[in-house]
N, C-alpha and C positions, 0 to 999 in steps of 0.2 A: 178795739185796740188791744193788741197783745203786748203786755209789758214784760220784758225779759230782764231779770236782775242777775248780774254776774258778781258774786261775792269776791272781793279782793282782800288778800291778807299777805303779810310778809312771807317771803319764800314761795309765793305762788308759782306753780309749775307752768311756765309760759306755754309750752307746747300742748299741754292738755286742753287748754281753753281756745287755742288758736283757730282751729278749723271752724268750730261752731260760732265763735265770736265774730270772725271775719265775715261770714255769710249773713248772720243775723243783723249785724250792724250795717253792712254795705248794701244789702238787698240786691246785689248785682245779678243774681240768677232767679229772683223771685218770679213767680207766675203772675199773669196779668191781673187776676182777681185775688191776689194774696192779701191777707189781713194787714192792716197797718201795724207796724212793729215799732215799739220804743225800746231801745237797748240802753241799759244803765248799769254802771258799776256801783256797787253798794259796799260800804264798809262799816265797821263798828264805831269808827270816828271819821272825821273829815281829814285826818292826817294822811298824807301820801304813804303808800306802802312800796316796798322794794321787792320785785319779783326775783325768782331764782336766777333768771337771766340778767339781772341787774337793771331792769327797767323800773322807772318810777311811775306809779299810777295814783292819781288823786281820785277818790271816790266821788261819784256824782251825787249820791244820796246816802242816807243812813238807814239802818235796819228798821227803825220805826216808820220810815216812809214807804215801806213795802206794802202794797195793796193786797190784802188777803182775799182773793177772788179767783174764780176758775181761769180767768184770762190772764193769770200771772204765771211766770215760769222762773224758777230759781236755779242758777248754775253754781255748783260748788266744786271748785277745782282742787287738785291735790296741793299740798304744801307740807313743810316740815314743822309747822307751828300749830297744827290743829289741837294739840293738847293744852294750849293756853286757855285758861278758863274764860277769857273774854270772848271766845267764840261760842260760848253757850247760848248767847242771845240769838245768833243766826240759826243755830240748830233748833232752838225752840220755835223760831219762825218757820223753819222747814217742816216741823211737825204740824203746825197750824195750817200751812199751805196744803200739805198732803190731805189733811182732814177736810179741807174745803174743796178738794177736787182740783186744785192747782197742781202744776207739774214741778217736781224736784228732780234735778239731774246731778248726780255726784260721781266723781271719778277719783281713783287712787285713794289717798289719805282721807278724803272726805267721806268715802264709804265706811271707813273705820269709825269716823265721828258719828255717822248715822247708826252704825251698829252698837255703839256705846249707849245710845238712847233706846235701843230695842226696836228701832224702826225697820230693821231688816229681818226680824225674827219670824215673820209670817208672810213674806212676799218673795217671789223669785228675784234674785239679785246676783251680782258678781262682785269681785274685788281683785286683789293682786295674787290670785292663785289659791287653791285649796290650803287651808291651814293658816292663811294670813290673818283673817279676822279673829280666829281663836287666839292667835299670838298677841295681837295688839288690843283686843277688846274682850277682856275677861268675862264680861256678862253676856256675850253674844250667844244666842240660842237658835240661830237661823240655819244651821247646817243642812237641814232637810230641804231648804229652799235655795241652796247655793247652786249656781250653774257655772261651770268652768268654761266661760266664753269671754271674748274681749269686752263685750258690752251686752247688757240685757235690759230690754224694755218691758216693763210690766205696767201697762196703762199709764198712770201719771207718775211713775217712779222709773227713772233710767239710771242705771249704775254701770260703771266701767272700771277696767284695770288701768294701770299706768300706761300700758301699750295699746289701749283700746280707743284712743282719742278720735280716730277717724270714724269708726263705726258708731261711737257715742254721738258724734256730730250728726251723722246720718240719721240716727234715731231721734235726735232732738229736732232736726229739721222736719222730719216726717211728722212728729207730734205737733209741731208748730203749724204745719199745713201751708208752708210758704213756697214750696217747690212743686212743680208738676212731677208726677211719679217718674216719667222717663228722664226728666232733667236730674232728679235726685239719683237715679240709678247710674246715669252717665257720669255725673259729678263724682260719685263714690268710686266707680270703676276707674276713672281717670287718675284720681289721687292714690288709689290702691295699687295700680299697675304701672302708671306712667305711659300707657300705650296711646299713641296719637289718635287711633280710631275712636277712642272714648272722648277725647277732647272735641273732635269734630261732631260726634253725636251730641255732646253737651251743647255746642254752639247751635246745632240744627234744631234742638229742642226748644230754643228760646223764641219769644215773640220777635219779629223782624227788627223792631226799634231797639230791643235789648241787645240782640246779637250784634248789631252794627256798632 
């Protein structure tokens, strides 16, 4: 069982989590032998949060409920509230997960939060453009590992810029191993370009009972 935890916090950037969350939760394009997936929202408390888009989300579980094992994945979306000290607990858990071989996926402001802990100092990563992490994370020392791309996957660490949500989702889905390779390529190309041929390729890549 692959357990995927999406951290939810006030001012969460809805669009950054959208592609990955929709596919991991629905399983609509999963391959026939995909691992079982449990998708949970996790919060620092059980109080509902309010996203940047005005949606209210009630966490399914708390940070202490996260299983620290390889078959766990933590998604950290961007938000305007990462500087709040109460998010220190989830960042500590992210460090634990990385050490245990679990996957941590951070986008936009969440990359700055990881940079503040030194978790990006020695691994390939990206964020919101060259110079951003230096500006918002004074202790950041990972300049030599920075890659100016929308999303960067380095084994069990996947980071992305605010505009990299689609590629971030693709890399998350690849890491989870839930799509066939041709399904994932067609899915990504369709949402990237909007061209109908990729939609038909996506449908044709699915098992008959799924495509119907």
